[in-house]
DSSP file (Angstrom, degrees, kcal/mol; ACC not computed):
  #  RESIDUE AA STRUCTURE BP1 BP2  ACC     N-H-->O    O-->H-N    N-H-->O    O-->H-N    TCO  KAPPA ALPHA  PHI   PSI    X-CA   Y-CA   Z-CA
    1    1 A X              0   0    0      0, 0.0     2,-0.3     0, 0.0     0, 0.0   0.000 360.0 360.0 360.0 146.4  -56.5  -90.4    7.4
    2    2 A X        -     0   0    0      1,-0.1     2,-0.7     0, 0.0     0, 0.0  -0.548 360.0-121.1 -85.0 143.2  -54.4  -88.5    5.2
    3    3 A X        -     0   0    0     -2,-0.3     2,-0.3     1,-0.0    -1,-0.1  -0.714  34.4-158.3 -81.5 121.4  -51.6  -86.4    6.4
    4    4 A X        -     0   0    0     -2,-0.7     2,-0.6     1,-0.0    -1,-0.0  -0.655  17.5-115.6-100.1 156.4  -52.3  -82.9    5.3
    5    5 A X        -     0   0    0     -2,-0.3     2,-0.6     1,-0.0    -1,-0.0  -0.781  25.9-142.8 -91.1 128.5  -49.9  -80.2    4.9
    6    6 A X        -     0   0    0     -2,-0.6     2,-0.3     0, 0.0    -1,-0.0  -0.819  17.2-163.7 -96.0 123.9  -50.5  -77.3    7.2
    7    7 A X        -     0   0    0     -2,-0.6     2,-0.0     1,-0.1    -2,-0.0  -0.811  16.8-119.6-107.4 147.9  -49.9  -74.0    5.7
    8    8 A X    >   -     0   0    0     -2,-0.3     3,-0.8     1,-0.1     5,-0.1  -0.194  33.8 -99.4 -77.5 175.5  -49.4  -70.8    7.6
    9    9 A X  T 3  S+     0   0    0      1,-0.2    -1,-0.1     2,-0.1     7,-0.1   0.638 115.0  70.2 -73.1 -13.2  -51.6  -67.8    7.3
   10   10 A X  T 3  S-     0   0    0      1,-0.1    -1,-0.2     7,-0.0     6,-0.1   0.821  86.8-148.5 -75.0 -29.8  -49.2  -66.1    4.9
   11   11 A X  S <  S+     0   0    0     -3,-0.8    -2,-0.1     1,-0.1    -1,-0.1   0.492  72.9  94.3  79.5   2.6  -49.9  -68.5    2.2
   12   12 A X  S    S-     0   0    0      3,-0.3    -1,-0.1     0, 0.0     4,-0.1   0.515  92.4-119.2-107.6  -5.1  -46.3  -68.2    0.7
   13   13 A X  S    S+     0   0    0     -5,-0.1     3,-0.1     2,-0.1     0, 0.0   0.447  92.5  96.7  85.7  -1.3  -44.8  -71.2    2.5
   14   14 A X  S    S-     0   0    0      1,-0.5     2,-0.2    -6,-0.0     3,-0.2   0.495  95.9 -95.2 -97.7  -5.4  -42.2  -68.9    4.2
   15   15 A X        -     0   0    0      1,-0.1    -1,-0.5    -7,-0.0    -3,-0.3  -0.611  52.6 -60.8 112.3-179.7  -44.0  -68.5    7.5
   16   16 A X  S    S+     0   0    0     -2,-0.2     2,-0.3    -3,-0.1    -1,-0.1   0.715 111.2  63.6 -77.5 -21.5  -46.3  -65.8    8.6
   17   17 A X  S    S-     0   0    0     -3,-0.2     2,-0.5     0, 0.0    -7,-0.0  -0.760  72.9-132.7-108.7 150.7  -43.9  -62.9    8.5
   18   18 A X        -     0   0    0     -2,-0.3     2,-0.4    -8,-0.0    -2,-0.0  -0.843  22.6-143.1 -95.2 135.3  -42.1  -61.3    5.6
   19   19 A X        -     0   0    0     -2,-0.5     2,-0.3     1,-0.0     0, 0.0  -0.755  14.7-122.7 -96.2 144.4  -38.4  -60.7    6.2
   20   20 A X        -     0   0    0     -2,-0.4     2,-0.0     1,-0.1    -1,-0.0  -0.600  29.1-117.3 -81.2 145.8  -36.8  -57.7    4.8
   21   21 A X    >   -     0   0    0     -2,-0.3     3,-1.2     1,-0.1    -1,-0.1  -0.315  24.4-108.7 -76.0 166.7  -33.9  -58.3    2.5
   22   22 A X  T 3  S+     0   0    0      1,-0.2    -1,-0.1    -2,-0.0    -2,-0.0   0.735 115.8  58.3 -69.2 -21.7  -30.4  -57.1    3.4
   23   23 A X  T 3  S+     0   0    0      2,-0.1    -1,-0.2     0, 0.0     2,-0.2   0.440  78.2 114.3 -90.0   0.8  -30.5  -54.4    0.8
   24   24 A X  S <  S-     0   0    0     -3,-1.2     2,-0.1     1,-0.1    -4,-0.0  -0.506  71.8-112.4 -74.2 141.5  -33.6  -52.7    2.2
   25   25 A X        -     0   0    0     -2,-0.2     2,-0.3     1,-0.1    -1,-0.1  -0.400  26.9-116.4 -73.3 146.8  -33.0  -49.1    3.5
   26   26 A X        -     0   0    0      1,-0.1    -1,-0.1    -2,-0.1     0, 0.0  -0.597  12.7-143.7 -81.9 146.6  -33.3  -48.4    7.2
   27   27 A X  S    S+     0   0    0     -2,-0.3     2,-0.3     2,-0.0    -1,-0.1   0.708  80.5  57.1 -84.2 -20.2  -36.1  -46.1    8.2
   28   28 A X        -     0   0    0      2,-0.0     2,-0.4    -3,-0.0    -2,-0.1  -0.848  69.8-146.3-115.4 151.8  -34.2  -44.4   11.0
   29   29 A X        -     0   0    0     -2,-0.3     2,-0.8     2,-0.0    -2,-0.0  -0.946  14.0-134.9-116.5 132.9  -30.8  -42.6   11.0
   30   30 A X        +     0   0    0     -2,-0.4     4,-0.3     1,-0.1     3,-0.3  -0.777  25.6 175.8 -87.7 109.8  -28.4  -42.7   13.9
   31   31 A X     >  +     0   0    0     -2,-0.8     4,-2.4     1,-0.2     5,-0.2   0.408  52.9  97.8 -97.2   3.0  -27.2  -39.1   14.3
   32   32 A X  H  > S+     0   0    0      1,-0.2     4,-2.3     2,-0.2     5,-0.2   0.918  84.3  47.6 -59.3 -46.8  -25.1  -39.8   17.4
   33   33 A X  H  > S+     0   0    0     -3,-0.3     4,-2.2     1,-0.2    -1,-0.2   0.891 111.6  52.3 -62.3 -35.9  -21.8  -40.0   15.5
   34   34 A X  H  > S+     0   0    0     -4,-0.3     4,-2.3     2,-0.2    -2,-0.2   0.926 110.4  46.8 -63.8 -45.0  -22.7  -36.8   13.6
   35   35 A X  H  X S+     0   0    0     -4,-2.4     4,-2.4     2,-0.2    -2,-0.2   0.892 110.6  53.3 -65.0 -39.9  -23.3  -34.9   16.8
   36   36 A X  H  X S+     0   0    0     -4,-2.3     4,-2.1    -5,-0.2    -2,-0.2   0.925 110.4  46.7 -61.1 -44.9  -20.1  -36.2   18.4
   37   37 A X  H  X S+     0   0    0     -4,-2.2     4,-2.5     1,-0.2    -2,-0.2   0.906 111.6  51.2 -64.6 -41.8  -18.1  -35.0   15.4
   38   38 A X  H  X S+     0   0    0     -4,-2.3     4,-2.4     2,-0.2    -2,-0.2   0.898 109.5  50.0 -64.0 -40.3  -19.8  -31.6   15.4
   39   39 A X  H  X S+     0   0    0     -4,-2.4     4,-2.2     2,-0.2    -1,-0.2   0.909 111.1  48.9 -64.9 -41.7  -19.1  -31.2   19.2
   40   40 A X  H  X S+     0   0    0     -4,-2.1     4,-2.2     2,-0.2    -2,-0.2   0.929 112.6  47.9 -63.3 -44.4  -15.4  -32.0   18.7
   41   41 A X  H  X S+     0   0    0     -4,-2.5     4,-2.6     1,-0.2     5,-0.2   0.885 109.5  53.6 -63.1 -38.9  -15.1  -29.6   15.8
   42   42 A X  H  X S+     0   0    0     -4,-2.4     4,-2.2     2,-0.2    -1,-0.2   0.916 109.5  47.6 -63.3 -42.2  -16.9  -26.9   17.8
   43   43 A X  H  X S+     0   0    0     -4,-2.2     4,-1.9     2,-0.2    -2,-0.2   0.909 111.5  51.1 -64.3 -41.8  -14.4  -27.3   20.6
   44   44 A X  H  X S+     0   0    0     -4,-2.2     4,-2.5     1,-0.2    -2,-0.2   0.929 112.4  45.8 -61.6 -45.4  -11.4  -27.2   18.2
   45   45 A X  H  X S+     0   0    0     -4,-2.6     4,-2.4     1,-0.2    -1,-0.2   0.860 109.8  54.5 -67.5 -35.2  -12.7  -24.0   16.5
   46   46 A X  H  X S+     0   0    0     -4,-2.2     4,-0.6    -5,-0.2    -1,-0.2   0.878 114.5  41.0 -65.9 -35.9  -13.4  -22.4   19.9
   47   47 A X  H  < S+     0   0    0     -4,-1.9     4,-0.4    -5,-0.2    -2,-0.2   0.884 120.7  42.3 -76.5 -39.5   -9.8  -23.1   21.0
   48   48 A X  H >X S+     0   0    0     -4,-2.5     4,-1.1    -5,-0.2     3,-0.5   0.752  96.5  76.4 -82.3 -24.9   -8.2  -22.2   17.6
   49   49 A X  H >X S+     0   0    0     -4,-2.4     3,-0.7     1,-0.2     4,-0.5   0.893  92.3  50.9 -59.8 -45.0  -10.3  -19.0   16.8
   50   50 A X  H >< S+     0   0    0     -4,-0.6     3,-0.6     1,-0.2    -1,-0.2   0.843 109.8  52.5 -62.6 -28.9   -8.5  -16.6   19.1
   51   51 A X  H <4 S+     0   0    0     -3,-0.5    -1,-0.2    -4,-0.4    -2,-0.2   0.735 105.7  54.4 -75.9 -21.7   -5.2  -17.7   17.7
   52   52 A X  H << S+     0   0    0     -4,-1.1     2,-0.3    -3,-0.7    -1,-0.2   0.483  77.1 121.8 -89.9  -2.9   -6.3  -17.0   14.2
   53   53 A X    <<  -     0   0    0     -3,-0.6     2,-0.6    -4,-0.5    -3,-0.0  -0.448  44.9-165.1 -66.4 122.8   -7.3  -13.5   14.9
   54   54 A X        -     0   0    0     -2,-0.3     3,-0.1     3,-0.0     2,-0.1  -0.948  10.4-172.8-111.8 117.6   -5.3  -11.2   12.6
   55   55 A X        -     0   0    0     -2,-0.6     2,-0.4     1,-0.2     0, 0.0  -0.142  42.2 -58.4 -94.7-167.3   -5.5   -7.5   13.6
   56   56 A X        -     0   0    0      1,-0.1     2,-0.7    -2,-0.1    -1,-0.2  -0.616  61.8-113.5 -72.2 128.3   -4.3   -4.4   12.0
   57   57 A X        +     0   0    0     -2,-0.4     2,-0.3    -3,-0.1    -1,-0.1  -0.537  56.3 150.3 -71.7 111.3   -0.5   -4.7   11.5
   58   58 A X        -     0   0    0     -2,-0.7     2,-0.6    83,-0.0    85,-0.1  -0.929  50.0-115.6-135.3 160.4    1.2   -2.2   13.8
   59   59 A X        -     0   0    0     -2,-0.3    85,-0.2    83,-0.3     2,-0.2  -0.892  36.6-135.6 -95.1 119.1    4.4   -1.9   15.6
   60   60 A X        -     0   0    0     -2,-0.6     2,-0.1     1,-0.1    83,-0.0  -0.515  18.7-117.6 -77.4 140.7    3.7   -1.8   19.3
   61   61 A X        -     0   0    0     -2,-0.2     2,-0.2     1,-0.1    -1,-0.1  -0.391  31.6-102.6 -74.4 155.7    5.5    0.7   21.4
   62   62 A X        +     0   0    0     -2,-0.1     2,-0.2     2,-0.1    -1,-0.1  -0.547  47.6 170.1 -77.1 143.3    7.8   -0.4   24.2
   63   63 A X        -     0   0    0     -2,-0.2    -1,-0.0     3,-0.2     0, 0.0  -0.639  54.2 -77.6-134.7-168.0    6.5   -0.1   27.7
   64   64 A X  S    S+     0   0    0     -2,-0.2     3,-0.1     3,-0.0    -2,-0.1   0.407  98.8 104.0 -78.4   3.4    7.5   -1.3   31.2
   65   65 A X  S    S-     0   0    0      1,-0.2     3,-0.1     0, 0.0    -2,-0.1  -0.003  90.2 -49.2 -72.9-174.0    6.3   -4.8   30.2
   66   66 A X  S    S-     0   0    0      1,-0.1    -3,-0.2    -4,-0.0    -1,-0.2  -0.227  70.3-100.6 -60.1 149.1    8.7   -7.6   29.4
   67   67 A X        -     0   0    0     -3,-0.1     2,-0.1     1,-0.1    -1,-0.1  -0.353  32.1-114.3 -73.6 149.2   11.4   -6.8   26.9
   68   68 A X        -     0   0    0      1,-0.1    -1,-0.1    -3,-0.1     3,-0.1  -0.448  44.7 -87.3 -75.3 155.1   11.1   -7.8   23.2
   69   69 A X        -     0   0    0     -2,-0.1    -1,-0.1     1,-0.1     2,-0.1  -0.379  51.7-107.0 -63.6 143.5   13.6  -10.3   21.9
   70   70 A X        -     0   0    0     -3,-0.1     2,-0.2     1,-0.1    -1,-0.1  -0.369  31.9-146.0 -73.2 151.0   16.8   -8.7   20.7
   71   71 A X        -     0   0    0     -3,-0.1     3,-0.1     1,-0.1    -1,-0.1  -0.647  27.1-105.1-111.1 170.2   17.5   -8.4   17.0
   72   72 A X  S    S+     0   0    0     -2,-0.2     2,-0.3     1,-0.2    -1,-0.1   0.890 105.8  14.0 -63.2 -40.1   20.7   -8.5   15.1
   73   73 A X  S    S-     0   0    0      3,-0.0    -1,-0.2    -3,-0.0     3,-0.1  -0.989  87.3-107.5-137.1 146.1   20.7   -4.8   14.5
   74   74 A X        -     0   0    0     -2,-0.3    37,-0.1     1,-0.1     3,-0.1  -0.346  45.4 -95.9 -70.1 153.2   18.6   -2.0   16.0
   75   75 A X        -     0   0    0      1,-0.1    39,-0.2    39,-0.1     2,-0.2  -0.311  43.2-101.0 -66.2 153.0   15.9   -0.4   13.9
   76   76 A X  E     -a  114   0A   0     37,-1.9    39,-3.4    35,-0.1     2,-0.5  -0.522  34.2-145.4 -72.7 139.4   16.7    2.8   12.1
   77   77 A X  E     -a  115   0A   0     37,-0.2    12,-3.6    -2,-0.2     2,-0.4  -0.938  15.2-174.7-112.7 129.8   15.4    5.9   13.8
   78   78 A X  E     -aB 116  88A   0     37,-2.9    39,-3.2    -2,-0.5     2,-0.4  -0.986   8.2-164.3-123.0 131.0   14.2    8.9   11.7
   79   79 A X  E     -aB 117  87A   0      8,-2.6     8,-2.3    -2,-0.4     2,-0.5  -0.939  13.4-162.4-123.1 137.7   13.2   12.1   13.5
   80   80 A X  E     -aB 118  86A   0     37,-2.5    39,-1.9    -2,-0.4     6,-0.2  -0.977  21.6-149.6-114.7 117.3   11.2   15.1   12.3
   81   81 A X    >   -     0   0    0      4,-2.6     3,-1.9    -2,-0.5    38,-0.1  -0.213  32.0 -95.5 -80.1 174.3   11.8   18.2   14.5
   82   82 A X  T 3  S+     0   0    0      1,-0.3    -1,-0.1     2,-0.1    36,-0.0   0.811 126.2  52.6 -61.5 -31.2    9.2   20.9   15.1
   83   83 A X  T 3  S-     0   0    0      2,-0.1    -1,-0.3    39,-0.1    -2,-0.0   0.400 123.4-104.0 -87.3   4.8   10.8   23.1   12.4
   84   84 A X    <   +     0   0    0     -3,-1.9     2,-0.2     1,-0.3    -2,-0.1   0.462  69.7 148.8  92.7   1.6   10.5   20.2    9.9
   85   85 A X        -     0   0    0     -5,-0.1    -4,-2.6     1,-0.0     2,-0.4  -0.491  37.1-142.6 -72.1 137.2   14.1   19.2    9.8
   86   86 A X  E     -BC  80  93A   0      7,-0.6     7,-3.0    -6,-0.2     2,-0.4  -0.843  16.4-172.4-105.2 137.9   14.7   15.5    9.2
   87   87 A X  E     -BC  79  92A   0     -8,-2.3    -8,-2.6    -2,-0.4     2,-0.6  -0.996  18.5-146.6-129.2 134.4   17.5   13.5   10.9
   88   88 A X  E >  S-BC  78  91A   0      3,-2.6     3,-2.8    -2,-0.4     2,-0.7  -0.911  83.8 -37.1 -97.5 121.2   18.6    9.9   10.3
   89   89 A X  T 3  S-     0   0    0    -12,-3.6    -2,-0.1    -2,-0.6   -10,-0.1  -0.542 129.3 -33.3  54.4-104.9   19.6    8.6   13.7
   90   90 A X  T 3  S+     0   0    0     -2,-0.7     2,-0.6     2,-0.1    -1,-0.3   0.249 116.7 103.7-122.7  12.1   21.2   11.8   14.9
   91   91 A X  E <   -C   88   0A   0     -3,-2.8    -3,-2.6     2,-0.0     2,-0.1  -0.855  69.6-129.6 -99.8 118.6   22.5   13.2   11.6
   92   92 A X  E     -C   87   0A   0     -2,-0.6     2,-0.4    -5,-0.3    -5,-0.3  -0.404  25.6-165.4 -64.9 140.7   20.5   16.0    9.9
   93   93 A X  E     -C   86   0A   0     -7,-3.0    -7,-0.6    -2,-0.1     5,-0.1  -0.996  17.9-125.0-131.4 129.4   19.6   15.4    6.3
   94   94 A X    >>  -     0   0    0     -2,-0.4     3,-1.0     1,-0.1     4,-0.6  -0.383  29.4-113.9 -67.7 152.9   18.4   17.9    3.7
   95   95 A X  G >4 S+     0   0    0      1,-0.3     3,-1.0     2,-0.2     4,-0.5   0.861 114.9  56.8 -55.5 -39.1   15.1   17.0    2.0
   96   96 A X  G 34 S+     0   0    0      1,-0.2     4,-0.3     2,-0.1    -1,-0.3   0.800 111.6  42.0 -66.1 -28.7   16.8   16.6   -1.4
   97   97 A X  G <> S+     0   0    0     -3,-1.0     4,-2.2     1,-0.1    -1,-0.2   0.424  89.4  94.5 -96.9   0.5   19.3   14.0   -0.1
   98   98 A X  H <X S+     0   0    0     -3,-1.0     4,-2.7    -4,-0.6     5,-0.2   0.950  85.4  42.1 -62.5 -54.4   16.8   12.0    2.0
   99   99 A X  H  > S+     0   0    0     -4,-0.5     4,-2.6     1,-0.2     5,-0.2   0.929 115.9  48.1 -64.7 -46.2   15.8    9.3   -0.5
  100  100 A X  H  > S+     0   0    0     -4,-0.3     4,-2.1     1,-0.2    -1,-0.2   0.916 114.6  46.8 -60.0 -40.0   19.4    8.6   -1.8
  101  101 A X  H  X S+     0   0    0     -4,-2.2     4,-2.4     2,-0.2    -2,-0.2   0.914 112.4  50.0 -66.7 -40.9   20.7    8.5    1.8
  102  102 A X  H  X S+     0   0    0     -4,-2.7     4,-2.8    -5,-0.2    -2,-0.2   0.896 110.0  50.7 -64.0 -39.0   17.9    6.2    2.9
  103  103 A X  H  X S+     0   0    0     -4,-2.6     4,-1.9     2,-0.2    -1,-0.2   0.901 110.3  49.8 -64.4 -39.7   18.6    3.9   -0.1
  104  104 A X  H  X S+     0   0    0     -4,-2.1     4,-0.9    -5,-0.2    -2,-0.2   0.907 112.9  46.7 -64.4 -41.0   22.3    3.7    0.8
  105  105 A X  H >X S+     0   0    0     -4,-2.4     4,-0.9     1,-0.2     3,-0.6   0.909 110.7  52.7 -66.2 -41.5   21.4    2.9    4.4
  106  106 A X  H 3< S+     0   0    0     -4,-2.8     3,-0.4     1,-0.2    -1,-0.2   0.851 104.1  56.6 -63.8 -34.2   18.9    0.2    3.3
  107  107 A X  H 3< S+     0   0    0     -4,-1.9    -1,-0.2     1,-0.2    -2,-0.2   0.791 109.9  45.7 -67.7 -26.4   21.5   -1.4    1.1
  108  108 A X  H << S+     0   0    0     -4,-0.9     2,-0.3    -3,-0.6    -1,-0.2   0.616 104.4  76.0 -90.0 -13.8   23.8   -1.9    4.2
  109  109 A X     <  -     0   0    0     -4,-0.9     3,-0.0    -3,-0.4     0, 0.0  -0.704  55.4-161.8-104.8 150.1   21.1   -3.2    6.5
  110  110 A X  S    S+     0   0    0     -2,-0.3     2,-0.4     1,-0.0    -1,-0.1   0.746  80.3  69.6 -89.0 -31.0   19.4   -6.6    6.7
  111  111 A X        -     0   0    0    -37,-0.1   -35,-0.1     1,-0.1    -2,-0.1  -0.710  60.6-164.2 -94.5 135.8   16.4   -5.2    8.7
  112  112 A X        +     0   0    0     -2,-0.4    29,-1.3   -37,-0.1     2,-0.3   0.151  48.2 125.9-104.0  20.0   13.9   -2.9    7.1
  113  113 A X  E     - d   0 141A   0     27,-0.1   -37,-1.9    26,-0.1     2,-0.4  -0.592  35.1-177.7 -80.5 138.2   12.4   -1.6   10.4
  114  114 A X  E     -ad  76 142A   0     27,-2.6    29,-3.3    -2,-0.3     2,-0.6  -1.000  19.2-149.8-135.2 135.1   12.2    2.1   10.9
  115  115 A X  E     -ad  77 143A   0    -39,-3.4   -37,-2.9    -2,-0.4     2,-0.6  -0.936  16.8-157.1-103.0 119.9   11.0    4.1   13.9
  116  116 A X  E     -ad  78 144A   0     27,-3.3    29,-2.4    -2,-0.6     2,-0.5  -0.871   9.3-172.7-101.9 119.6    9.6    7.4   12.9
  117  117 A X  E     +ad  79 145A   0    -39,-3.2   -37,-2.5    -2,-0.6     2,-0.4  -0.938   7.4 176.2-111.4 131.9    9.6   10.1   15.5
  118  118 A X  E     -a   80   0A   0     27,-0.5   -37,-0.2    -2,-0.5   -36,-0.1  -0.998  33.5-110.6-137.7 141.2    7.8   13.4   14.8
  119  119 A X    >   -     0   0    0    -39,-1.9     3,-1.7    -2,-0.4   -38,-0.0  -0.359  32.2-119.3 -63.1 147.8    7.2   16.5   16.9
  120  120 A X  T 3  S+     0   0    0      1,-0.3    -1,-0.1    -2,-0.0   -38,-0.0   0.747 112.2  58.0 -63.7 -23.0    3.5   16.9   17.8
  121  121 A X  T 3  S+     0   0    0      2,-0.1     2,-0.3     3,-0.0    -1,-0.3   0.531  79.4 108.6 -86.3  -4.9    3.4   20.3   16.0
  122  122 A X  S <  S-     0   0    0     -3,-1.7   -40,-0.1   -42,-0.1   -39,-0.1  -0.552  78.4-111.6 -72.4 131.2    4.5   18.8   12.7
  123  123 A X    >>  -     0   0    0     -2,-0.3     4,-1.6     1,-0.1     3,-0.6  -0.288  18.5-121.4 -62.9 148.5    1.7   18.8   10.1
  124  124 A X  H 3> S+     0   0    0      1,-0.2     4,-2.6     2,-0.2     5,-0.2   0.844 111.5  62.4 -57.5 -36.0    0.3   15.4    9.1
  125  125 A X  H 3> S+     0   0    0      1,-0.2     4,-2.1     2,-0.2    -1,-0.2   0.895 102.6  49.6 -59.1 -41.3    1.2   16.2    5.5
  126  126 A X  H <> S+     0   0    0     -3,-0.6     4,-2.1     2,-0.2    -1,-0.2   0.908 110.9  49.1 -66.1 -42.2    4.9   16.4    6.4
  127  127 A X  H  X S+     0   0    0     -4,-1.6     4,-2.3     1,-0.2    -2,-0.2   0.913 111.0  50.4 -63.1 -42.1    4.8   13.1    8.2
  128  128 A X  H  X S+     0   0    0     -4,-2.6     4,-2.1     1,-0.2    -2,-0.2   0.878 108.8  52.4 -64.8 -37.7    3.0   11.4    5.3
  129  129 A X  H  X S+     0   0    0     -4,-2.1     4,-2.0     2,-0.2    -1,-0.2   0.912 110.4  47.3 -63.8 -42.4    5.7   12.8    2.9
  130  130 A X  H  X S+     0   0    0     -4,-2.1     4,-2.4     2,-0.2    -2,-0.2   0.888 110.4  52.5 -67.3 -38.5    8.5   11.3    5.0
  131  131 A X  H  X S+     0   0    0     -4,-2.3     4,-2.2     1,-0.2    -1,-0.2   0.890 108.6  51.2 -64.0 -37.5    6.7    8.0    5.2
  132  132 A X  H  X S+     0   0    0     -4,-2.1     4,-2.4     2,-0.2    -2,-0.2   0.889 109.3  50.2 -64.5 -39.3    6.4    8.0    1.4
  133  133 A X  H  X S+     0   0    0     -4,-2.0     4,-1.7     2,-0.2    -2,-0.2   0.901 109.2  51.6 -64.9 -40.7   10.1    8.7    1.1
  134  134 A X  H  <>S+     0   0    0     -4,-2.4     5,-2.6     1,-0.2     4,-0.5   0.916 110.8  48.4 -60.4 -43.0   10.8    5.8    3.5
  135  135 A X  H ><5S+     0   0    0     -4,-2.2     3,-1.2     1,-0.2    -2,-0.2   0.909 109.7  51.3 -64.4 -42.9    8.7    3.5    1.4
  136  136 A X  H 3<5S+     0   0    0     -4,-2.4    -1,-0.2     1,-0.3    -2,-0.2   0.810 107.4  54.7 -64.2 -29.1   10.4    4.6   -1.9
  137  137 A X  T 3<5S-     0   0    0     -4,-1.7    -1,-0.3    -5,-0.2    -2,-0.2   0.542 127.1 -97.8 -82.9  -6.7   13.8    3.9   -0.2
  138  138 A X  T < 5S+     0   0    0     -3,-1.2     2,-0.8    -4,-0.5    -3,-0.2   0.515  81.3 130.4 106.3   6.1   12.8    0.3    0.6
  139  139 A X      < +     0   0    0     -5,-2.6    -1,-0.3    -6,-0.2    -2,-0.1  -0.844  18.2 161.4 -95.6 113.2   11.7    0.6    4.2
  140  140 A X        +     0   0    0     -2,-0.8     2,-0.8   -28,-0.2    -1,-0.1   0.531  56.9  73.0-109.1 -10.2    8.3   -1.1    4.5
  141  141 A X  E     +d  113   0A   0    -29,-1.3   -27,-2.6     2,-0.0     2,-0.5  -0.826  63.7 171.1-109.7  93.7    8.1   -1.7    8.3
  142  142 A X  E     -d  114   0A   0     -2,-0.8     2,-0.5   -29,-0.2   -83,-0.3  -0.904  14.4-166.5-111.0 123.9    7.5    1.8    9.8
  143  143 A X  E     -d  115   0A   0    -29,-3.3   -27,-3.3    -2,-0.5     2,-0.6  -0.930  15.0-140.2-109.1 131.1    6.7    2.2   13.5
  144  144 A X  E     -d  116   0A   0     -2,-0.5     2,-0.4   -85,-0.2   -27,-0.2  -0.805  18.3-145.1 -91.3 122.9    5.4    5.6   14.7
  145  145 A X  E     +d  117   0A   0    -29,-2.4   -27,-0.5    -2,-0.6     2,-0.3  -0.738  25.7 167.5 -93.0 132.0    6.9    6.4   18.1
  146  146 A X        -     0   0    0     -2,-0.4     2,-0.2   -29,-0.1   -29,-0.0  -0.877  37.1-100.6-133.7 166.8    4.8    8.3   20.7
  147  147 A X        -     0   0    0     -2,-0.3     3,-0.4     1,-0.1     2,-0.1  -0.615  38.6-125.2 -84.0 151.2    5.0    9.1   24.4
  148  148 A X  S    S+     0   0    0     -2,-0.2     3,-0.1     1,-0.2    -1,-0.1  -0.340  84.7  47.3 -87.8 175.8    2.9    7.0   26.8
  149  149 A X  S    S+     0   0    0      1,-0.2    -1,-0.2    -2,-0.1     3,-0.1   0.738  79.3 140.5  63.3  27.4    0.4    8.3   29.3
  150  150 A X        -     0   0    0     -3,-0.4    -1,-0.2     1,-0.2     2,-0.1  -0.217  63.9 -61.7 -83.8-177.0   -1.3   10.5   26.7
  151  151 A X        -     0   0    0      1,-0.1    -1,-0.2    -3,-0.1     2,-0.1  -0.397  58.5-112.4 -67.7 144.3   -5.1   11.0   26.5
  152  152 A X    >   -     0   0    0      1,-0.1     3,-2.0    -3,-0.1     2,-0.2  -0.443  37.8 -94.3 -74.5 149.1   -7.1    7.9   25.7
  153  153 A X  T 3  S+     0   0    0      1,-0.3    -1,-0.1    -2,-0.1     3,-0.1  -0.455 112.4  14.3 -64.5 129.9   -8.8    7.6   22.4
  154  154 A X  T 3  S+     0   0    0      1,-0.3    -1,-0.3    -2,-0.2     2,-0.1   0.454  90.1 145.6  84.4   0.2  -12.4    8.8   22.7
  155  155 A X    <   -     0   0    0     -3,-2.0     2,-0.4     1,-0.1    -1,-0.3  -0.453  55.6-111.4 -71.2 144.2  -11.8   10.5   26.0
  156  156 A X        -     0   0    0     -2,-0.1     2,-0.3    -3,-0.1    -1,-0.1  -0.615  31.4-147.6 -79.3 131.0  -13.7   13.6   26.6
  157  157 A X        -     0   0    0     -2,-0.4     2,-0.4    -6,-0.0    -1,-0.0  -0.690  19.5-110.5 -96.8 150.8  -11.6   16.7   26.6
  158  158 A X        -     0   0    0     -2,-0.3    -1,-0.0     1,-0.1     0, 0.0  -0.670  37.3-131.5 -79.6 128.1  -12.4   19.8   28.7
  159  159 A X    >   -     0   0    0     -2,-0.4     3,-1.8     1,-0.1    -1,-0.1  -0.173  28.8 -94.0 -76.0 175.1  -13.4   22.7   26.5
  160  160 A X  T 3  S+     0   0    0      1,-0.3    -1,-0.1     2,-0.1    -2,-0.1   0.735 122.5  59.7 -63.6 -24.4  -12.0   26.2   26.7
  161  161 A X  T 3  S-     0   0    0      1,-0.0    -1,-0.3     0, 0.0    -2,-0.0   0.478 115.3-111.6 -84.2  -2.0  -14.8   27.3   28.9
  162  162 A X    <         0   0    0     -3,-1.8    -2,-0.1     1,-0.0    -4,-0.0   0.609 360.0 360.0  85.6  11.0  -14.0   24.8   31.6
  163  163 A X              0   0    0      0, 0.0    -3,-0.1     0, 0.0    -5,-0.0   0.424 360.0 360.0-106.2 360.0  -17.2   22.7   31.0
């Protein structure tokens, strides 16, 4: 009897199954590494976001809290009295001499910080004019000094009728 060759059902001589080549694309995607990276990034952003918050640039007033670090020289103090008179530190200065005196002071100082104190009865226009003079003289860091324990912003005030 003759020896016959037994062929598989595939008919191609490779066996019954077709093998995929190495270059064939996978049908499923493993997203576990992607999710891991996203979770790590989310945690990093949650921790870093509060530190990146940039608020309105203001000079905070001093309180009974911990003291601020000392500086080489104290900030310049400018005062506007109720009658509109301007004083640099404690020296009264006429309006006409304000900008030249401020420029002379700015040339001698390393620090451009100024604390502006104004009486509550001084009109806003006068305060704005003095702030403009400070800016023209080279002082760009202006802090407005107020008293503490005043009314809260948005607090309801009692009207004249007591209601």
